[in-house]
BALONU-785601 format. One line per field, with one value per residue: residue in one letter; x, y, z of N, C-alpha, C, CB in turn. Coordinates in pm, whole numbers. Glycine has a CB too. Example, Ala and Ser with C-alpha at 12.3 -4.5 7.8 and 13.67 -1.06 7.14 Angstrom:
torza <- [A/S]
npx <- [1319/1285]
npy <- [-569/-225]
npz <- [780/708]
capx <- [1230/1367]
capy <- [-450/-106]
capz <- [780/714]
cpx <- [1320/1290]
cpy <- [-330/3]
cpz <- [780/787]
cbpx <- [1131/1408]
cbpy <- [-447/-60]
cbpz <- [905/572]
***
This chain:
torza <- [M/K/L/T/K/K/V/L/S/L/N/G/E/I/G/S/S/Y/V/E/I/V/A/D/A/S/I/C/V/Q/H/I/A/Y/G/K/N/I/P/L/V/I/I/D/A/T/R/F/P/E/I/T/R/A/I/D/L/H/R/G/F/N/E/G/K/I/T/S/T/W/G/S/T/L/D/G/E/H/I/C/L/S/V/K/L/T/E/P/V/E/T/D/F/I/I/H/F/I/T/L/K/H/A/I/L/I/E/L/I/I/F/S/Q/L/L/Y/I/Q/A/G/K/P/G/D/R/L/K/N/D/L/D/A/P/K/L/L/V/E/V/P/S/S/H/Y/A/D/E/W/S/D/I/F/S/K/V/M/I/R/H/Y/K/K/L/K/Y/S/K/K/I/A/K/K/L/V/R/E/Q/R/E/E/H/I/K/I/R/D/F/R/L/K/S]
npx <- [11896/11968/11838/11800/12035/12146/12119/11943/11991/11758/11768/11805/12064/12168/12322/12176/11872/11615/11291/10947/10632/10348/10105/9921/9831/9680/9730/9572/9621/9528/9718/9963/10183/10013/9769/9810/9783/9934/10127/10130/10324/10314/10558/10705/10858/10930/11158/11348/11412/11549/11461/11197/11257/11404/11207/11030/11199/11227/10993/10848/11063/11127/11302/11545/11813/11782/11823/11733/11705/11608/11571/11580/11494/11633/11428/11223/11020/11038/11072/11281/11319/11565/11632/11796/11864/12022/12026/11803/11889/12069/11999/11931/11738/11570/11293/11074/10900/10647/10599/10357/10173/10208/10201/10046/10116/10390/10369/10232/10426/10634/10509/10418/10654/10694/10667/10501/10622/10562/10636/10563/10380/10290/9945/9885/9709/9643/9402/9363/9533/9566/9730/9985/10342/10476/10694/10765/10894/11096/11115/11298/11215/11178/11366/11339/11093/11039/11175/11038/10785/10839/10918/10681/10499/10618/10618/10345/10232/10357/10240/9962/9977/10050/9811/9677/9596/9603/9889/9815/9569/9666/9836/9642/9497/9694/9727/9472/9481/9689/9564/9371/9540/9646/9421/9383/9631/9633/9444/9347/9311/9081/9040]
npy <- [7377/7713/7970/8240/8351/8428/8722/8938/9236/9501/9735/9773/9735/9490/9205/9062/9096/9261/9193/9284/9149/9166/9052/8762/8414/8087/7768/7474/7171/6866/6677/6773/6762/6596/6729/6928/7242/7491/7775/8091/8360/8682/8875/9202/9276/9484/9650/9468/9315/9084/8886/8839/8748/8515/8356/8329/8186/7948/7821/7530/7373/7088/7051/7223/7408/7522/7701/7773/7984/8050/8343/8593/8907/9021/9074/8929/9040/9066/8842/8671/8517/8380/8326/8141/8089/7870/7711/7665/7921/8193/8373/8569/8647/8811/8745/8939/8903/9014/8948/8983/9031/8829/8576/8337/8266/8207/7993/7808/7770/7652/7417/7286/7288/7401/7657/7875/8115/8421/8671/9017/9326/9607/9585/9367/9056/8712/8614/8780/8703/8403/8243/8345/8315/8094/7999/7702/7632/7429/7441/7352/7314/7195/7204/7460/7490/7470/7694/7895/7867/7956/8222/8322/8299/8473/8723/8760/8754/8980/9171/9149/9225/9492/9583/9598/9361/9114/8913/8648/8629/8705/8490/8290/8384/8359/8081/8010/8134/7989/7737/7792/7842/7587/7445/7562/7506/7225/7162/6978/6910/6684/6376]
npz <- [12687/12716/12554/12593/12656/12424/12325/12122/11947/11923/11787/11521/11437/11330/11185/10993/10797/10958/11030/11050/11159/10963/10932/11039/11047/11050/10907/10811/10666/10537/10433/10515/10775/10919/10940/11130/11301/11149/11186/11009/10902/10768/10651/10662/10389/10233/10233/10181/9920/9857/10030/9947/9690/9752/9876/9660/9483/9620/9574/9451/9514/9698/9897/10090/10234/10547/10843/11180/11467/11796/11998/12259/12421/12731/12915/12809/12662/12390/12126/11904/11590/11417/11083/10844/10515/10298/10071/9799/9747/9896/10192/10483/10772/11044/11233/11413/11709/11928/12254/12409/12205/12011/12129/12093/11833/11861/12034/11867/11666/11812/11900/11659/11523/11282/11030/10816/10594/10446/10216/10225/10258/10469/10550/10390/10372/10436/10329/10111/9909/9850/9699/9707/9714/9956/10214/10363/10665/10864/11208/11447/11778/12023/12225/12314/12428/12713/12809/12670/12787/13048/12992/12876/13093/13287/13150/13099/13359/13466/13298/13365/13631/13602/13515/13743/13869/14127/14221/14254/14112/13862/13800/13779/13557/13361/13355/13257/13007/12893/12877/12682/12465/12433/12343/12089/11976/11973/11785/11502/11157/11055/10870]
capx <- [11974/11909/11861/11796/12172/12175/12034/11950/11965/11637/11784/11831/12205/12183/12383/12077/11755/11526/11160/10829/10516/10238/9982/9945/9718/9726/9685/9560/9605/9528/9836/10085/10200/9897/9659/9841/9761/10065/10117/10185/10349/10345/10658/10725/10983/10939/11296/11440/11366/11617/11377/11088/11318/11439/11082/10984/11286/11208/10870/10877/11168/11080/11403/11639/11884/11735/11844/11663/11748/11526/11640/11489/11553/11646/11300/11128/10913/11058/11128/11328/11350/11662/11613/11905/11845/12149/12000/11875/11938/12112/11958/11898/11658/11524/11152/11052/10771/10621/10542/10216/10091/10227/10223/9986/10198/10512/10323/10204/10552/10707/10439/10419/10791/10683/10621/10492/10665/10521/10683/10454/10392/10180/9812/9862/9642/9640/9276/9367/9614/9594/9831/10116/10445/10501/10805/10739/11022/11101/11174/11316/11188/11150/11463/11301/10957/11037/11215/10926/10681/10881/10911/10539/10440/10672/10573/10200/10206/10397/10138/9840/10002/10043/9667/9629/9551/9694/9975/9737/9475/9748/9877/9521/9469/9796/9690/9356/9527/9767/9468/9314/9645/9656/9307/9413/9752/9604/9347/9395/9212/9060/8999]
capy <- [7486/7842/8057/8382/8396/8490/8840/9003/9379/9540/9872/9774/9714/9346/9166/9020/9182/9255/9213/9286/9074/9256/8974/8622/8324/7949/7686/7330/7095/6726/6601/6834/6750/6525/6822/7020/7385/7548/7920/8163/8502/8765/8969/9323/9259/9594/9701/9355/9236/8954/8789/8804/8668/8383/8280/8295/8084/7821/7757/7417/7291/7011/7057/7334/7412/7634/7685/7875/7995/8137/8431/8688/9011/8972/9082/8839/9114/9049/8714/8677/8391/8402/8228/8148/8001/7854/7647/7688/8059/8237/8497/8549/8754/8787/8779/8997/8876/9083/8841/9010/9031/8710/8456/8217/8229/8142/7863/7720/7736/7558/7288/7221/7294/7444/7793/7930/8254/8485/8809/9109/9466/9641/9578/9237/8953/8582/8600/8861/8635/8268/8179/8409/8217/8074/7910/7620/7616/7347/7519/7265/7401/7123/7251/7595/7489/7502/7833/7977/7860/8047/8360/8356/8318/8594/8842/8778/8791/9121/9247/9152/9304/9633/9613/9603/9233/9058/8809/8523/8637/8708/8351/8218/8429/8301/7938/8003/8168/7874/7634/7831/7820/7442/7406/7605/7434/7083/7143/6912/6886/6539/6329]
capz <- [12630/12749/12441/12625/12665/12297/12322/11994/11952/11851/11740/11378/11408/11326/11059/10894/10780/11073/10969/11136/11115/10927/10946/11073/11029/11061/10794/10836/10543/10577/10393/10566/10921/10973/10967/11239/11288/11121/11177/10895/10922/10652/10701/10583/10313/10137/10228/10160/9804/9854/10102/9854/9583/9807/9894/9525/9425/9691/9526/9365/9574/9812/10001/10088/10361/10627/10986/11257/11606/11881/12091/12323/12503/12868/12986/12745/12593/12246/12086/11766/11523/11311/10976/10746/10400/10226/9941/9674/9740/10029/10257/10623/10829/11181/11251/11545/11773/12054/12336/12442/12083/11927/12211/12034/11717/11910/12087/11753/11600/11899/11903/11528/11474/11143/11010/10682/10586/10322/10207/10195/10298/10562/10491/10327/10451/10367/10254/9990/9807/9900/9616/9720/9751/10098/10245/10481/10733/10985/11318/11563/11893/12147/12324/12355/12484/12856/12825/12623/12890/13156/12942/12861/13226/13350/13078/13117/13499/13478/13227/13444/13753/13560/13502/13882/13922/14226/14165/14253/13999/13740/13773/13735/13420/13274/13339/13168/12873/12846/12841/12553/12365/12410/12258/11952/11935/11952/11678/11379/11053/11046/10737]
cpx <- [11901/11939/11852/11937/12215/12078/12053/11914/11839/11648/11820/11977/12237/12242/12282/11962/11657/11385/11048/10719/10405/10103/10020/9816/9767/9661/9683/9534/9622/9659/9969/10083/10075/9785/9684/9809/9899/10052/10181/10210/10374/10438/10671/10862/11003/11081/11397/11393/11431/11538/11263/11141/11350/11315/11027/11067/11273/11082/10907/10989/11110/11177/11488/11712/11847/11767/11771/11710/11655/11617/11539/11566/11555/11514/11192/11018/10919/11127/11168/11353/11441/11648/11724/11880/11978/12132/11850/11926/11971/12049/11934/11821/11614/11380/11132/10910/10762/10544/10394/10125/10094/10244/10166/10064/10324/10479/10300/10332/10627/10642/10448/10561/10797/10634/10615/10536/10628/10573/10564/10487/10279/10046/9783/9795/9641/9518/9277/9447/9657/9706/9968/10219/10467/10615/10768/10873/11006/11177/11189/11309/11168/11244/11426/11168/10952/11074/11103/10815/10713/10871/10766/10476/10487/10619/10424/10166/10243/10292/10010/9858/10001/9897/9596/9565/9651/9777/9899/9641/9553/9792/9760/9488/9569/9766/9573/9395/9606/9672/9402/9415/9656/9541/9333/9529/9721/9501/9414/9280/9199/9012/8853]
cpy <- [7616/7940/8205/8437/8464/8606/8910/9151/9411/9682/9881/9752/9564/9311/9127/9119/9156/9289/9204/9200/9173/9185/8832/8544/8185/7870/7540/7262/6950/6654/6664/6827/6691/6620/6917/7163/7450/7700/7975/8306/8566/8873/9089/9313/9373/9650/9592/9268/9099/8847/8743/8714/8527/8297/8238/8181/7949/7749/7645/7327/7218/7019/7180/7329/7541/7603/7799/7869/8092/8224/8525/8800/8959/8975/8993/8908/9095/8916/8728/8537/8424/8289/8249/8043/7992/7786/7646/7831/8105/8369/8467/8671/8713/8835/8823/8967/8959/8984/8864/8994/8897/8580/8331/8172/8154/8002/7763/7678/7631/7421/7216/7204/7328/7588/7822/8075/8306/8628/8898/9250/9496/9644/9446/9143/8825/8572/8678/8797/8498/8199/8245/8305/8215/7976/7834/7584/7524/7428/7427/7348/7327/7167/7387/7598/7527/7648/7928/7980/7955/8193/8406/8387/8448/8721/8866/8815/8938/9212/9260/9231/9453/9678/9607/9474/9186/8949/8677/8520/8636/8567/8269/8255/8369/8152/7924/8035/8053/7761/7665/7809/7672/7393/7442/7524/7290/7057/7078/6895/6735/6500/6291]
cpz <- [12659/12637/12475/12645/12534/12281/12189/12008/11872/11795/11592/11341/11411/11190/10953/10888/10893/11023/11073/11075/11084/10936/10983/11054/11066/10949/10839/10703/10580/10549/10437/10719/10987/11015/11082/11201/11271/11107/11051/10939/10786/10705/10606/10515/10214/10125/10194/10043/9796/9929/10013/9744/9632/9824/9759/9465/9495/9643/9430/9416/9694/9928/9982/10220/10434/10773/11057/11402/11679/11968/12155/12390/12646/12944/12923/12667/12441/12221/11940/11715/11406/11209/10874/10638/10328/10091/9916/9657/9882/10069/10404/10673/10968/11191/11396/11594/11901/12140/12366/12322/12009/12004/12146/11910/11759/11961/11973/11681/11682/11896/11769/11474/11325/11139/10861/10688/10448/10325/10170/10236/10395/10489/10423/10426/10369/10279/10122/9877/9858/9823/9623/9763/9903/10114/10371/10543/10853/11091/11439/11692/12023/12259/12381/12430/12631/12881/12781/12729/13006/13113/12934/12997/13291/13284/13104/13262/13521/13413/13311/13574/13721/13545/13637/13932/14027/14159/14154/14134/13867/13701/13721/13589/13321/13251/13243/13023/12812/12802/12706/12440/12331/12322/12112/11896/11897/11842/11558/11283/11037/10908/10734]
cbpx <- [11995/11963/11764/11713/12266/12162/12065/11857/12085/11515/11890/11785/12293/12047/12477/12026/11689/11571/11137/10779/10471/10258/9897/9997/9661/9692/9778/9445/9706/9417/9836/10099/10230/9938/9536/9988/9684/10128/10180/10088/10470/10214/10794/10714/10982/10844/11332/11452/11392/11757/11322/11025/11446/11512/10978/10992/11429/11200/10776/10910/11291/11058/11490/11567/12039/11581/11997/11510/11896/11430/11753/11400/11474/11748/11251/11067/10923/11141/11025/11456/11219/11808/11471/12045/11732/12246/12058/11785/11833/12263/11828/12026/11536/11616/11057/11076/10755/10541/10619/10202/10138/10347/10161/9839/10238/10577/10193/10109/10640/10713/10294/10335/10861/10588/10713/10347/10818/10366/10799/10328/10388/10207/9795/9996/9497/9642/9159/9423/9739/9469/9784/10111/10577/10373/10941/10656/11078/11169/11086/11452/11068/11162/11602/11293/10897/11132/11344/10871/10665/11026/10978/10462/10473/10824/10600/10126/10287/10535/10105/9794/10138/10119/9601/9531/9536/9615/10101/9659/9385/9871/9934/9401/9473/9938/9654/9246/9612/9862/9361/9269/9782/9656/9178/9446/9854/9554/9283/9460/9253/8959/9083]
cbpy <- [7465/7895/8026/8406/8278/8388/8935/8933/9459/9530/9940/9902/9791/9272/9054/8880/9157/9354/9110/9432/8969/9312/8977/8607/8328/7887/7704/7298/7139/6654/6584/6982/6888/6439/6745/7008/7444/7486/7983/8156/8526/8827/8899/9452/9125/9705/9764/9270/9312/8967/8851/8932/8737/8398/8363/8419/8129/7846/7861/7464/7377/6867/6930/7472/7404/7659/7685/7855/8041/8054/8511/8617/9147/9055/9225/8752/9263/9166/8595/8763/8316/8409/8241/8128/8053/7775/7502/7654/8154/8249/8558/8524/8786/8859/8657/9151/8722/9219/8828/9150/9140/8730/8475/8242/8355/8226/7881/7790/7863/7611/7308/7301/7162/7351/7895/7917/8269/8481/8823/9064/9563/9777/9688/9177/8996/8467/8648/8996/8721/8184/8178/8528/8249/8023/7989/7491/7753/7206/7645/7189/7483/6972/7258/7685/7352/7411/7862/7923/7715/8016/8371/8242/8199/8593/8828/8650/8699/9143/9182/9011/9263/9654/9514/9714/9126/9000/8792/8508/8766/8798/8286/8251/8582/8318/7875/8100/8297/7823/7620/7978/7872/7367/7474/7757/7436/7022/7278/6775/6956/6492/6210]
cbpz <- [12476/12884/12334/12751/12698/12179/12441/11893/11898/11943/11822/11322/11508/11351/11083/10926/10643/11187/10858/11158/11222/10786/10814/11218/10882/11202/10669/10940/10432/10508/10243/10518/10983/11093/10995/11279/11414/10991/11298/10771/11017/10583/10718/10671/10239/10176/10362/10289/9676/9914/10234/9793/9532/9941/9972/9433/9431/9842/9458/9229/9616/9773/10001/10067/10340/10606/11021/11249/11617/11969/12020/12426/12492/12942/12988/12847/12626/12187/12107/11755/11475/11368/10908/10813/10306/10311/9936/9558/9673/10034/10190/10709/10740/11285/11215/11543/11804/12033/12466/12500/11990/11840/12348/11998/11637/12023/12169/11654/11582/12043/11941/11428/11500/11062/11082/10623/10612/10304/10101/10264/10174/10629/10393/10277/10491/10469/10339/10021/9770/9895/9474/9822/9678/10171/10262/10443/10776/10959/11352/11555/11865/12125/12262/12234/12466/12934/12745/12488/12941/13199/12802/12792/13317/13345/12927/13078/13597/13413/13092/13476/13816/13427/13405/13896/13807/14348/14251/14387/14008/13760/13899/13828/13413/13335/13477/13215/12876/12959/12950/12556/12417/12543/12306/11948/12047/12080/11638/11411/10918/11152/10694]
***
């Protein structure tokens, strides 16, 4: 399935709430996803109290109805994850990722197929409030993995070429970066 066909506008004229990432981290817990490295994003929900409320209300629920969809701009520079919560409370929002800045986060989400989402504001960090409500979302992504790999390679090669590297060296740098991502991605907390 080619999800880049679903191009999302980045000019703020989107039906759902468009949110930026203010901080990120990863969490490994032995009893969740067999100790996989699960990414966390803290999103700027200051203009969208309904997102904060939805995350707060999901606390204590083991199940809920949540759907997610990946999308990107045509040049691959921006990736969006549309999240729609329907139970126990309804809201929807789009998380904006910048490929150059958030590549490892996207990689971790696709591999683990999970994402912690925490509402916050600019300046918030996980270490400052470990007990803040977090929503653990399943993000089915196996269908997007190949497309993401292509997007990542094209964006990074273009980036390295702008930095005056030859195409051959740029490809080598992308392979090395991918290998580092795999090391981080494959990390698991062992018992």
